[in-house]
N, C-alpha and C positions, 0 to 999 in steps of 0.2 A: 439375442434377443432382440425379437422383432418389434419394433418401437411403432410400425406402421399404426397403431392405436391411438398417437400420440399426435398422426398427424405430421412426422418427421420420419425420416431413413435414415439417420445417423445422432448419436450424440451429438447434441448443439453448443458445446461447452467448445469455446476456441480452445486449442491448445498452443502458446506462447512459446517462443525458442529463442535459443541465444541471438539469432539475428536482429528477433524483434526487443532482448532485451540493448543491443548495441545502439537501433533505433530511439528505444526511446530515450535513452541516457549521452545522445550524440550531447545535447548540451548544458552540459552541468552550472554553468551561468547562472541558468533559471531556477537554483533551487535555492529559496532564501537563505541564508546564514545564519540566522536564529533555530535551523533546525537542520542544517546539513550535516551534524556528529550523526543525527537520528535516520534520515537520509544514506548517509555514506554508508551506515551500518547495515538495514535494510541492502542494500545493494554490494556488500561484500561478500550475503550469503548467493553461493552461486546460481540459485533457483527460482531466485529473489528479484524485481526491479521493483524501483519506485515509480508512478505514472503520477503521482499528485499529492503535493503536498505546499505547508503553508506553516510559517512562523508562529501567525495568529498572536497572541497574546504573550508570547512567551521575551519578547522584547521591549519592556517596559518603556521606551522610550521612539519608538517604532511601529506599535500596536495601531496607531489611526492610520498607517501606510498599509495596513493589511487586512488580511478576512477576519473576522474577532472568535476563528477557530484553528487550536492549533492542534496540525494530523498530517498522518501520509499514507494515504493510499498504495499497496503496489499491485501487480500478477504474479502470476504463477508460472514455472517456465517446465514442461514438459510432462503437464500434468502431476505436480509431485506436489499436492492439495493436502496430502495427511503432516507434508511439514509445515505448510502452514496454517495448521490446524493443531497443531504443538506448540506453536511457535503464540500463536493467539492466543491460545489457552492456557499455557504459562504464563502469558501477560496479562491474564484480567486476570486470575487465581493468584496472582504475588500483588500488580498493585492493584486490585483489587477498585472501588470507588472512583480510584482516579484519572482512569483511563477507560477507555469503551473499545473495545474488538470487535470488528462484524463483517459478513460477508454479504455484499451487495450482487444480484443477480443486474447484470445491465445488458442492453440489448449491443451487442455488436453492428458494425455498418462500413457501410463504403464510402467515401467521401467523392462525386465527379469531380469531373476539369471544370463544370461549372459551382462550382461547393454546393452542392443537392449532395444531401444525408440521404442516403436509400438503407433502411432496414437489412442485412446478409441474409436472418435466418439464425444465427449463432446468436451465446450469449456468449460476455465474458463476466470473470469474478474476480470481482476487485475486493483488496483485503486493504481492511482502512485500521489503523489506531489512531484514536484523536485524545488528546489530553486533556483534562478538565483545570481551569483555573484553578491554583490554591495560591497562600501566601508567598510572596518571593523567594523568601529562604527553601520553604520545604518544595517548592516547582523548580527551584533549582535544583537540589540535589535527588529531588523524583525522577525529574528528568536525568539526570547523570546515571543514577539507579540503571532507568527506563533502558538507553543507551547502551550500558556494560551488560545488559543480560541478553540483551539482542545479539554485541559481537561474542558472547558466552556461548549462545545459543549458536549462530554462526561457525564460530571452532569445532563446536561438537558434532557437528554434521558434515563441516569439510572430510 
């Protein structure tokens, strides 16, 4: 397809690889313990990898030490976006108003040796699962059901 009318020469979507996954996941200690199961379930799916997460309100006595939201953001490897759409669609269908699933188109960039951020004209698709706060007993069971759903999804696509 001729994309010249868009002012671009090629598809601007960044394509992530297994090498990118290895780079992003090289510091597992950076993951909050309170959301680790959910992050691990996402990362167990070969074509997904987490890039940001926060336990937020999931651990009551630690909530003041974290951001106010509980979420996992992830990228997709080798353009397998239909799998991400299927996962997010199945989650939104099953969990309704307990979670928010979305895809954000964000500018890709490089960081120079002088810590300068320079846009490279590419776009990263950030997939996101955000949990809404529920009463504690319901939050615990909903969280476990969410993790189990993602694990089953991962087993089905392997």
